[in-house]
LONU-571504 format. One record per residue: x, y, z of N, C-alpha, C, O, CB in turn; residue number from 1. Coordinates in nm, 3 decimals, always signed. Atoms other than C-alpha are relative to their C-alpha. Glycine has a CB too. Layout:
R     neast    nnorth       nup    caeast   canorth      caup     ceast    cnorth       cup     oeast    onorth       oup    cbeast   cbnorth      cbup   num
R         X         Y         Z         X         Y         Z         X         Y         Z         X         Y         Z         X         Y         Z   NUM
...
END
This chain:
R     neast    nnorth       nup    caeast   canorth      caup     ceast    cnorth       cup     oeast    onorth       oup    cbeast   cbnorth      cbup   num
R    +0.119    -0.095    +0.012    -0.009    +0.016    -0.003    +0.128    +0.131    -0.010    +0.242    +0.133    +0.036    -0.140    -0.001    +0.160     1
R    -0.098    -0.129    +0.033    +0.157    +0.355    -0.109    -0.062    +0.091    +0.112    -0.181    +0.102    +0.139    -0.013    +0.076    -0.177     2
R    +0.091    -0.116    -0.099    +0.113    +0.626    +0.162    -0.081    +0.111    -0.121    -0.074    +0.130    -0.242    +0.137    +0.118    +0.125     3
R    +0.096    -0.115    +0.092    -0.134    +0.900    +0.056    +0.093    +0.078    -0.095    +0.081    +0.068    -0.217    -0.083    +0.125    +0.105     4
R    -0.072    -0.117    +0.057    +0.104    +1.156    -0.050    +0.065    -0.088    -0.150    +0.073    -0.035    -0.260    +0.138    +0.073    +0.131     5
R    -0.048    +0.043    +0.158    +0.255    +0.887    -0.328    -0.123    -0.034    -0.079    -0.125    -0.028    -0.202    +0.106    -0.141    -0.007     6
R    +0.138    +0.047    +0.097    -0.100    +0.774    -0.437    -0.076    +0.173    -0.044    -0.131    +0.165    -0.154    -0.148    -0.127    +0.129     7
R    +0.029    -0.071    +0.076    -0.213    +1.126    -0.510    +0.083    +0.091    -0.095    +0.037    +0.157    -0.189    -0.062    +0.043    +0.057     8
R    -0.078    -0.051    +0.072    +0.091    +1.260    -0.631    +0.112    -0.104    -0.018    +0.197    -0.126    +0.068    +0.033    +0.124    +0.049     9
R    -0.087    +0.121    +0.040    +0.282    +0.962    -0.825    +0.098    +0.083    -0.053    +0.210    +0.032    -0.049    -0.060    -0.116    -0.106    10
R    -0.082    -0.062    +0.104    +0.455    +1.242    -1.040    +0.085    +0.077    +0.098    +0.171    +0.149    +0.048    -0.082    +0.092    -0.120    11
R    -0.116    -0.031    -0.089    +0.647    +1.348    -0.738    +0.151    -0.112    +0.035    +0.209    -0.158    +0.134    -0.080    +0.023    +0.134    12
R    -0.148    +0.169    -0.029    +0.955    +1.065    -0.805    +0.049    +0.010    +0.149    +0.043    -0.080    +0.232    +0.206    +0.018    -0.122    13
R    -0.088    +0.012    -0.090    +1.149    +1.213    -0.545    -0.065    -0.038    +0.137    +0.017    -0.021    +0.227    +0.075    +0.118    +0.001    14
R    +0.034    -0.011    -0.098    +0.902    +1.132    -0.255    +0.047    -0.181    +0.021    +0.071    -0.239    +0.126    -0.151    +0.072    +0.012    15
R    -0.065    +0.139    -0.073    +1.015    +0.767    -0.277    +0.156    -0.043    -0.015    +0.213    -0.152    -0.016    -0.078    -0.129    -0.061    16
R    -0.139    +0.080    -0.081    +1.366    +0.815    -0.226    -0.025    +0.047    +0.117    +0.024    -0.019    +0.207    +0.169    +0.034    -0.043    17
R    +0.017    -0.087    -0.150    +1.265    +1.042    +0.072    -0.058    -0.103    +0.060    +0.009    -0.143    +0.155    -0.098    +0.151    +0.012    18
R    +0.037    +0.130    -0.092    +1.064    +0.744    +0.206    +0.053    -0.076    -0.011    +0.000    -0.164    +0.055    -0.099    -0.060    +0.001    19
R    -0.113    +0.094    -0.056    +1.340    +0.528    +0.191    +0.083    +0.016    +0.059    +0.132    -0.071    +0.131    +0.056    -0.049    -0.057    20
R    -0.047    -0.006    -0.102    +1.534    +0.721    +0.337    -0.033    -0.003    +0.155    +0.047    -0.025    +0.247    +0.036    +0.067    -0.026    21
R    +0.066    -0.055    -0.161    +1.303    +0.800    +0.661    -0.055    -0.149    +0.006    -0.113    -0.164    +0.113    -0.150    +0.160    +0.013    22
R    +0.038    +0.089    -0.041    +1.208    +0.449    +0.634    +0.116    -0.124    +0.031    +0.097    -0.234    +0.083    -0.099    -0.019    -0.081    23
R    -0.167    +0.048    -0.037    +1.591    +0.323    +0.662    +0.038    +0.006    +0.115    +0.083    -0.092    +0.174    +0.107    +0.072    -0.058    24
R    +0.019    -0.084    -0.116    +1.600    +0.530    +0.944    -0.053    -0.036    +0.093    +0.000    -0.077    +0.197    -0.053    +0.093    -0.015    25
R    +0.086    +0.119    -0.116    +1.344    +0.385    +1.128    -0.044    -0.110    -0.023    -0.157    -0.150    +0.007    -0.116    +0.033    +0.053    26
R    -0.066    +0.157    -0.007    +1.476    +0.040    +1.041    -0.148    -0.060    -0.043    -0.172    -0.175    -0.008    +0.076    -0.068    +0.186    27
R    +0.106    +0.097    +0.080    +1.144    -0.062    +0.860    +0.086    -0.040    -0.179    +0.062    +0.018    -0.285    -0.189    +0.117    -0.022    28
R    -0.106    +0.046    +0.073    +1.423    -0.250    +0.629    -0.088    -0.030    -0.130    -0.058    +0.047    -0.221    +0.085    -0.127    +0.071    29
R    +0.051    +0.030    +0.079    +1.185    -0.402    +0.388    -0.050    +0.111    -0.110    -0.033    +0.113    -0.232    -0.073    -0.066    +0.057    30
R    +0.076    -0.124    +0.069    +0.993    -0.076    +0.294    +0.108    +0.058    -0.054    +0.125    +0.068    -0.176    -0.085    +0.106    +0.094    31
R    -0.102    -0.071    +0.080    +1.286    +0.097    +0.251    +0.063    -0.087    -0.107    +0.144    -0.018    -0.168    +0.108    +0.055    +0.089    32
R    -0.070    +0.053    +0.111    +1.416    -0.129    +0.001    -0.086    +0.003    -0.147    -0.051    +0.014    -0.265    +0.039    -0.149    +0.042    33
R    +0.116    -0.024    +0.083    +1.088    -0.116    -0.164    +0.007    +0.150    -0.071    +0.008    +0.179    -0.191    -0.132    -0.017    +0.093    34
R    +0.019    -0.151    +0.055    +1.082    +0.266    -0.174    +0.162    +0.016    -0.095    +0.167    +0.092    -0.191    -0.021    +0.140    +0.165    35
R    -0.127    -0.039    +0.020    +1.459    +0.263    -0.258    +0.024    -0.073    -0.174    +0.073    -0.017    -0.272    +0.107    -0.063    +0.143    36
R    +0.011    +0.048    +0.184    +1.422    +0.016    -0.605    -0.115    +0.070    -0.087    -0.118    +0.084    -0.209    -0.046    -0.183    -0.022    37
R    +0.123    -0.109    +0.098    +1.082    +0.240    -0.681    +0.080    +0.096    -0.026    +0.095    +0.111    -0.147    -0.152    +0.074    +0.078    38
R    -0.048    -0.108    +0.024    +1.286    +0.537    -0.648    +0.123    -0.023    -0.115    +0.154    +0.083    -0.170    +0.037    +0.058    +0.132    39
R    -0.109    +0.004    +0.058    +1.578    +0.415    -0.859    -0.072    -0.021    -0.184    -0.033    +0.023    -0.292    +0.104    -0.132    +0.081    40
R    +0.032    -0.031    +0.157    +1.343    +0.325    -1.154    -0.087    +0.110    -0.017    -0.171    +0.110    -0.106    -0.068    -0.118    -0.076    41
R    +0.120    -0.121    +0.061    +1.151    +0.652    -1.149    +0.159    +0.115    -0.042    +0.136    +0.218    -0.105    -0.165    +0.093    +0.180    42
R    -0.089    -0.048    -0.005    +1.539    +0.786    -1.148    +0.126    -0.044    +0.038    +0.193    -0.019    +0.138    -0.029    +0.068    +0.039    43
R    -0.161    +0.053    +0.015    +1.848    +0.614    -1.227    +0.113    +0.060    +0.085    +0.200    +0.000    +0.149    +0.052    +0.027    -0.145    44
R    -0.140    -0.031    -0.046    +2.079    +0.834    -1.108    -0.014    +0.013    +0.161    +0.060    +0.084    +0.230    +0.061    +0.146    -0.073    45
R    +0.020    +0.001    -0.182    +1.956    +0.779    -0.723    +0.084    -0.135    +0.041    +0.087    -0.173    +0.158    -0.200    -0.021    +0.064    46
R    -0.077    +0.116    -0.023    +2.170    +0.473    -0.742    +0.131    +0.054    +0.070    +0.166    +0.008    +0.179    +0.026    -0.081    -0.136    47
R    -0.146    -0.063    -0.036    +2.511    +0.678    -0.696    -0.041    +0.120    +0.102    +0.058    +0.178    +0.148    +0.091    +0.067    -0.152    48
R    +0.047    -0.060    -0.103    +2.299    +0.906    -0.446    +0.029    -0.092    +0.114    +0.117    -0.084    +0.200    -0.137    +0.034    -0.019    49
R    +0.033    +0.078    -0.121    +2.211    +0.656    -0.227    +0.119    -0.091    +0.045    +0.113    -0.156    +0.149    -0.128    -0.088    -0.027    50
R    -0.123    +0.065    -0.035    +2.563    +0.496    -0.230    +0.107    +0.076    +0.110    +0.200    +0.029    +0.176    +0.068    -0.020    -0.135    51
R    -0.069    -0.125    -0.106    +2.696    +0.805    -0.022    -0.091    +0.042    +0.086    -0.041    +0.124    +0.163    +0.050    +0.138    -0.070    52
R    +0.091    -0.039    -0.069    +2.386    +0.862    +0.156    +0.004    -0.060    +0.135    -0.015    -0.181    +0.143    -0.108    -0.019    -0.064    53
R    -0.014    +0.046    -0.123    +2.426    +0.825    +0.522    -0.128    -0.064    +0.062    -0.142    -0.163    +0.133    +0.049    +0.104    +0.076    54
R    +0.103    +0.124    -0.027    +2.090    +0.745    +0.549    -0.006    -0.163    -0.024    -0.091    -0.237    +0.025    -0.098    +0.033    -0.065    55
R    -0.002    +0.134    +0.053    +2.148    +0.424    +0.423    +0.107    -0.110    +0.115    +0.113    -0.231    +0.137    +0.067    +0.018    -0.176    56
R    -0.105    +0.097    -0.100    +2.411    +0.303    +0.673    -0.036    -0.098    +0.077    +0.038    -0.193    +0.106    +0.066    +0.065    +0.096    57
R    +0.051    +0.129    -0.059    +2.181    +0.095    +0.856    -0.027    -0.108    -0.061    -0.061    -0.210    -0.001    -0.098    +0.012    +0.054    58
R    +0.024    +0.107    +0.082    +2.145    -0.109    +0.540    +0.081    -0.027    -0.088    +0.051    -0.101    -0.182    -0.098    +0.005    -0.054    59
R    -0.050    +0.004    +0.098    +2.419    -0.072    +0.373    +0.096    -0.138    -0.048    +0.157    -0.169    -0.150    +0.054    +0.115    +0.007    60
R    -0.079    +0.160    +0.013    +2.571    -0.438    +0.458    -0.080    -0.074    -0.079    -0.039    -0.179    -0.130    +0.020    -0.093    +0.145    61
R    +0.107    +0.104    +0.030    +2.270    -0.572    +0.331    -0.010    -0.022    -0.138    -0.042    +0.066    -0.219    -0.136    +0.038    +0.051    62
R    -0.032    +0.006    +0.165    +2.329    -0.751    -0.009    -0.133    +0.047    -0.107    -0.117    +0.079    -0.225    +0.040    -0.179    -0.040    63
R    +0.076    -0.103    +0.066    +1.989    -0.604    -0.110    +0.057    +0.163    -0.048    +0.045    +0.233    -0.149    -0.108    +0.014    +0.095    64
R    -0.016    -0.179    +0.016    +2.106    -0.253    -0.086    +0.162    -0.038    -0.126    +0.146    +0.021    -0.234    +0.057    +0.125    +0.231    65
R    -0.144    +0.024    +0.130    +2.471    -0.352    -0.339    -0.105    -0.068    -0.121    -0.090    -0.033    -0.238    +0.174    -0.159    +0.064    66
R    +0.070    +0.024    +0.149    +2.192    -0.543    -0.572    -0.052    +0.126    -0.057    -0.036    +0.153    -0.177    -0.130    -0.103    +0.006    67
R    +0.089    -0.133    +0.035    +1.986    -0.200    -0.577    +0.145    +0.087    -0.088    +0.177    +0.086    -0.207    -0.079    +0.103    +0.185    68
R    -0.071    -0.112    +0.048    +2.267    +0.071    -0.587    +0.154    -0.030    -0.068    +0.216    +0.057    -0.129    +0.011    +0.095    +0.122    69
R    -0.141    +0.029    +0.060    +2.615    -0.136    -0.694    +0.069    +0.016    +0.113    +0.015    +0.041    +0.221    +0.057    +0.093    -0.119    70
R    -0.110    -0.019    -0.083    +2.932    -0.116    -0.518    +0.057    +0.123    -0.024    +0.072    +0.160    -0.141    +0.093    -0.099    -0.013    71
R    -0.089    -0.102    -0.002    +3.117    +0.187    -0.440    +0.118    -0.007    -0.096    +0.201    +0.084    -0.098    +0.045    +0.010    +0.127    72
END
């Protein structure tokens, strides 16, 4: 289920990236990866940004993170 903001304003692509960061920081790992994947689908340049984003420090060692963004 998408948060209401994404349902109403799907064209705001940055919402997926912001939600991925927020959920990663909150420890909602599954949701973080789902939103990160959607953010990358919307804007492939997010991969490079996510690699350096400290919001993802808690999930950086997860193989799914490397699968989504690649290695530095």
